[in-house]
C-alpha positions as protocol buffer text, in pm:
chain_id: "A"
residue {
  index: 1
  type: MET
  ca { x: -3059 y: -6450 z: -9063 }
}
residue {
  index: 2
  type: ASN
  ca { x: -3008 y: -6072 z: -9020 }
}
residue {
  index: 3
  type: LYS
  ca { x: -3331 y: -6056 z: -8821 }
}
residue {
  index: 4
  type: LYS
  ca { x: -3195 y: -6316 z: -8577 }
}
residue {
  index: 5
  type: TRP
  ca { x: -2879 y: -6111 z: -8513 }
}
residue {
  index: 6
  type: MET
  ca { x: -3080 y: -5791 z: -8474 }
}
residue {
  index: 7
  type: VAL
  ca { x: -3307 y: -5950 z: -8213 }
}
residue {
  index: 8
  type: THR
  ca { x: -3007 y: -6093 z: -8028 }
}
residue {
  index: 9
  type: GLY
  ca { x: -2831 y: -5756 z: -8034 }
}
residue {
  index: 10
  type: MET
  ca { x: -3140 y: -5576 z: -7900 }
}
residue {
  index: 11
  type: LEU
  ca { x: -3177 y: -5832 z: -7622 }
}
residue {
  index: 12
  type: VAL
  ca { x: -2812 y: -5788 z: -7518 }
}
residue {
  index: 13
  type: LEU
  ca { x: -2856 y: -5409 z: -7520 }
}
residue {
  index: 14
  type: VAL
  ca { x: -3169 y: -5424 z: -7301 }
}
residue {
  index: 15
  type: ILE
  ca { x: -3002 y: -5658 z: -7050 }
}
residue {
  index: 16
  type: ALA
  ca { x: -2694 y: -5431 z: -7032 }
}
residue {
  index: 17
  type: MET
  ca { x: -2913 y: -5127 z: -6965 }
}
residue {
  index: 18
  type: LEU
  ca { x: -3103 y: -5306 z: -6689 }
}
residue {
  index: 19
  type: LEU
  ca { x: -2784 y: -5419 z: -6518 }
}
residue {
  index: 20
  type: ALA
  ca { x: -2631 y: -5072 z: -6536 }
}
residue {
  index: 21
  type: ALA
  ca { x: -2935 y: -4924 z: -6359 }
}
residue {
  index: 22
  type: CYS
  ca { x: -2918 y: -5166 z: -6064 }
}
residue {
  index: 23
  type: ASP
  ca { x: -2796 y: -5084 z: -5716 }
}
residue {
  index: 24
  type: LYS
  ca { x: -2462 y: -5239 z: -5628 }
}
residue {
  index: 25
  type: LYS
  ca { x: -2380 y: -5354 z: -5278 }
}
residue {
  index: 26
  type: ILE
  ca { x: -2068 y: -5559 z: -5218 }
}
residue {
  index: 27
  type: MET
  ca { x: -1967 y: -5672 z: -4870 }
}
residue {
  index: 28
  type: TYR
  ca { x: -2255 y: -5459 z: -4742 }
}
residue {
  index: 29
  type: VAL
  ca { x: -2369 y: -5505 z: -4383 }
}
residue {
  index: 30
  type: GLY
  ca { x: -2649 y: -5278 z: -4267 }
}
residue {
  index: 31
  type: SER
  ca { x: -2924 y: -5249 z: -4010 }
}
residue {
  index: 32
  type: ASP
  ca { x: -3235 y: -5039 z: -3978 }
}
residue {
  index: 33
  type: PHE
  ca { x: -3387 y: -5072 z: -3632 }
}
residue {
  index: 34
  type: GLY
  ca { x: -3598 y: -4822 z: -3444 }
}
residue {
  index: 35
  type: SER
  ca { x: -3443 y: -4478 z: -3461 }
}
residue {
  index: 36
  type: LYS
  ca { x: -3106 y: -4591 z: -3596 }
}
residue {
  index: 37
  type: VAL
  ca { x: -2983 y: -4685 z: -3941 }
}
residue {
  index: 38
  type: LYS
  ca { x: -2627 y: -4785 z: -4022 }
}
residue {
  index: 39
  type: ALA
  ca { x: -2419 y: -4968 z: -4279 }
}
residue {
  index: 40
  type: SER
  ca { x: -2063 y: -5051 z: -4371 }
}
residue {
  index: 41
  type: TYR
  ca { x: -1963 y: -5157 z: -4722 }
}
residue {
  index: 42
  type: ARG
  ca { x: -1682 y: -5228 z: -4963 }
}
residue {
  index: 43
  type: LEU
  ca { x: -1893 y: -5094 z: -5253 }
}
residue {
  index: 44
  type: PHE
  ca { x: -2221 y: -4906 z: -5236 }
}
residue {
  index: 45
  type: THR
  ca { x: -2388 y: -4759 z: -5542 }
}
residue {
  index: 46
  type: GLY
  ca { x: -2755 y: -4683 z: -5492 }
}
residue {
  index: 47
  type: THR
  ca { x: -2989 y: -4539 z: -5232 }
}
residue {
  index: 48
  type: ASP
  ca { x: -3100 y: -4636 z: -4881 }
}
residue {
  index: 49
  type: GLU
  ca { x: -3395 y: -4465 z: -4712 }
}
residue {
  index: 50
  type: LYS
  ca { x: -3522 y: -4417 z: -4358 }
}
residue {
  index: 51
  type: LYS
  ca { x: -3862 y: -4256 z: -4297 }
}
residue {
  index: 52
  type: VAL
  ca { x: -3955 y: -4065 z: -3982 }
}
residue {
  index: 53
  type: LYS
  ca { x: -4307 y: -3954 z: -3891 }
}
residue {
  index: 54
  type: LEU
  ca { x: -4305 y: -3602 z: -3745 }
}
residue {
  index: 55
  type: LYS
  ca { x: -4554 y: -3332 z: -3647 }
}
residue {
  index: 56
  type: SER
  ca { x: -4531 y: -2959 z: -3698 }
}
residue {
  index: 57
  type: GLY
  ca { x: -4335 y: -2808 z: -3409 }
}
residue {
  index: 58
  type: ASP
  ca { x: -4127 y: -3123 z: -3344 }
}
residue {
  index: 59
  type: THR
  ca { x: -3752 y: -3091 z: -3317 }
}
residue {
  index: 60
  type: LEU
  ca { x: -3558 y: -3373 z: -3479 }
}
residue {
  index: 61
  type: VAL
  ca { x: -3222 y: -3431 z: -3310 }
}
residue {
  index: 62
  type: VAL
  ca { x: -2987 y: -3616 z: -3545 }
}
residue {
  index: 63
  type: ASP
  ca { x: -2650 y: -3765 z: -3452 }
}
residue {
  index: 64
  type: TYR
  ca { x: -2454 y: -3888 z: -3753 }
}
residue {
  index: 65
  type: ARG
  ca { x: -2115 y: -4012 z: -3859 }
}
residue {
  index: 66
  type: SER
  ca { x: -1978 y: -4142 z: -4184 }
}
residue {
  index: 67
  type: LYS
  ca { x: -1649 y: -4254 z: -4329 }
}
residue {
  index: 68
  type: VAL
  ca { x: -1583 y: -4222 z: -4702 }
}
residue {
  index: 69
  type: GLU
  ca { x: -1268 y: -4401 z: -4812 }
}
residue {
  index: 70
  type: LYS
  ca { x: -1345 y: -4362 z: -5180 }
}
residue {
  index: 71
  type: GLY
  ca { x: -1634 y: -4263 z: -5406 }
}
residue {
  index: 72
  type: GLU
  ca { x: -1916 y: -4033 z: -5306 }
}
residue {
  index: 73
  type: LEU
  ca { x: -2176 y: -4045 z: -5028 }
}
residue {
  index: 74
  type: THR
  ca { x: -2459 y: -3800 z: -4958 }
}
residue {
  index: 75
  type: ILE
  ca { x: -2703 y: -3794 z: -4667 }
}
residue {
  index: 76
  type: LYS
  ca { x: -3008 y: -3574 z: -4713 }
}
residue {
  index: 77
  type: LEU
  ca { x: -3332 y: -3516 z: -4522 }
}
residue {
  index: 78
  type: TYR
  ca { x: -3649 y: -3440 z: -4723 }
}
residue {
  index: 79
  type: ASP
  ca { x: -3985 y: -3312 z: -4599 }
}
residue {
  index: 80
  type: PRO
  ca { x: -4321 y: -3481 z: -4684 }
}
residue {
  index: 81
  type: ASP
  ca { x: -4342 y: -3273 z: -5005 }
}
residue {
  index: 82
  type: GLY
  ca { x: -3999 y: -3393 z: -5124 }
}
residue {
  index: 83
  type: GLN
  ca { x: -3825 y: -3063 z: -5052 }
}
residue {
  index: 84
  type: LEU
  ca { x: -3468 y: -3077 z: -4920 }
}
residue {
  index: 85
  type: VAL
  ca { x: -3458 y: -2981 z: -4550 }
}
residue {
  index: 86
  type: ARG
  ca { x: -3093 y: -3051 z: -4467 }
}
residue {
  index: 87
  type: GLU
  ca { x: -2785 y: -3216 z: -4613 }
}
residue {
  index: 88
  type: LEU
  ca { x: -2562 y: -3375 z: -4352 }
}
residue {
  index: 89
  type: GLY
  ca { x: -2184 y: -3367 z: -4388 }
}
residue {
  index: 90
  type: THR
  ca { x: -2017 y: -3686 z: -4499 }
}
residue {
  index: 91
  type: GLY
  ca { x: -1675 y: -3807 z: -4402 }
}
residue {
  index: 92
  type: GLU
  ca { x: -1736 y: -3658 z: -4059 }
}
residue {
  index: 93
  type: SER
  ca { x: -1954 y: -3681 z: -3751 }
}
residue {
  index: 94
  type: GLY
  ca { x: -2187 y: -3428 z: -3600 }
}
residue {
  index: 95
  type: SER
  ca { x: -2520 y: -3345 z: -3444 }
}
residue {
  index: 96
  type: GLU
  ca { x: -2806 y: -3137 z: -3584 }
}
residue {
  index: 97
  type: GLU
  ca { x: -3129 y: -3004 z: -3435 }
}
residue {
  index: 98
  type: ILE
  ca { x: -3392 y: -2954 z: -3702 }
}
residue {
  index: 99
  type: GLU
  ca { x: -3728 y: -2791 z: -3629 }
}
residue {
  index: 100
  type: VAL
  ca { x: -4003 y: -2913 z: -3859 }
}
residue {
  index: 101
  type: ASP
  ca { x: -4303 y: -2711 z: -3972 }
}
residue {
  index: 102
  type: LYS
  ca { x: -4511 y: -2979 z: -4149 }
}
residue {
  index: 103
  type: ASP
  ca { x: -4686 y: -3294 z: -4037 }
}
residue {
  index: 104
  type: GLY
  ca { x: -4596 y: -3611 z: -4224 }
}
residue {
  index: 105
  type: LYS
  ca { x: -4325 y: -3857 z: -4312 }
}
residue {
  index: 106
  type: TYR
  ca { x: -3978 y: -3711 z: -4350 }
}
residue {
  index: 107
  type: LYS
  ca { x: -3718 y: -3916 z: -4536 }
}
residue {
  index: 108
  type: PHE
  ca { x: -3345 y: -3962 z: -4487 }
}
residue {
  index: 109
  type: GLU
  ca { x: -3194 y: -4050 z: -4823 }
}
residue {
  index: 110
  type: ILE
  ca { x: -2845 y: -4200 z: -4820 }
}
residue {
  index: 111
  type: THR
  ca { x: -2693 y: -4222 z: -5168 }
}
residue {
  index: 112
  type: GLY
  ca { x: -2364 y: -4384 z: -5260 }
}
residue {
  index: 113
  type: LYS
  ca { x: -2176 y: -4370 z: -5587 }
}
residue {
  index: 114
  type: ASP
  ca { x: -1893 y: -4623 z: -5600 }
}
residue {
  index: 115
  type: ALA
  ca { x: -1850 y: -4555 z: -5227 }
}
residue {
  index: 116
  type: LYS
  ca { x: -1641 y: -4748 z: -4977 }
}
residue {
  index: 117
  type: GLY
  ca { x: -1687 y: -4681 z: -4607 }
}
residue {
  index: 118
  type: SER
  ca { x: -1971 y: -4659 z: -4356 }
}
residue {
  index: 119
  type: TYR
  ca { x: -2248 y: -4441 z: -4218 }
}
residue {
  index: 120
  type: GLU
  ca { x: -2461 y: -4426 z: -3904 }
}
residue {
  index: 121
  type: ILE
  ca { x: -2763 y: -4206 z: -3834 }
}
residue {
  index: 122
  type: GLU
  ca { x: -2946 y: -4198 z: -3500 }
}
residue {
  index: 123
  type: TYR
  ca { x: -3232 y: -3961 z: -3426 }
}
residue {
  index: 124
  type: SER
  ca { x: -3480 y: -3864 z: -3157 }
}
residue {
  index: 125
  type: LYS
  ca { x: -3786 y: -3639 z: -3147 }
}
residue {
  index: 126
  type: GLU
  ca { x: -3833 y: -3363 z: -2894 }
}
């Protein structure tokens, strides 16, 4: 009988760990079309990504805005090697021109931690 309780306890522990590691999106409405990605949410815990193919010498022009009513939100751009290129301000709007020096796929990574609000990123290549 002790073995039965031990197996049940282990199963409950594994399920709890899996659920804790999941992304949470409540009342989340988002779109990812062309050169624009945006979302609004009541609760966002997890990561969204947008990849952009660029060539050395390109200038990436990024217009962004975000509203953070609670929790934390980060918006970062990584190069093809996974190195941080730029972190965009959150809870504000702005525009950035970023010159790239490597060919490949760059990645916007939007990460929320118990966040409530919205974000919008639009970019163009020059």
